[in-house]
C-alpha angles and dihedrals in degrees: 000000000000128000133184115243120220089263089056093248117137116246127189097193112053143154130208114245123199116200126201117252095246089061100042090099088066091060102044095271095300120136100184121042135175107223139161130236138136093218138015091258091052091046091055090046089054090047089052092053091062097033114033112209098043095104091048089052096046104034131059123220090277093058094251128119114278108252094248094052115090123186124196130192113200090341094309118114111237090226086074094043121046098306115228088349091063107136117234128213131203109282097019116147116226121192123191113202131191102218110217127192133187142171 
């Protein structure tokens, strides 16, 4: 299966990325994207190449996920896997969630 990356480059290995509605403006209005990346960090870097501002939105100054951003790979939160180093396989489903609290 081949997908186009945001940059228009062909990629054989890809994962499906779902983006929360508040951030869809960063990625040209899309909510579901096929992208490539060997790890979560690389996937976000590739997302940034086609949509500048994604890294700034997702990462804090230390290069870690902002505390209200949650990322899941195949329904498992990366905090319980290998964090941003979590290895991705062809066909994985990645979901980025904006955790919201209230009271």
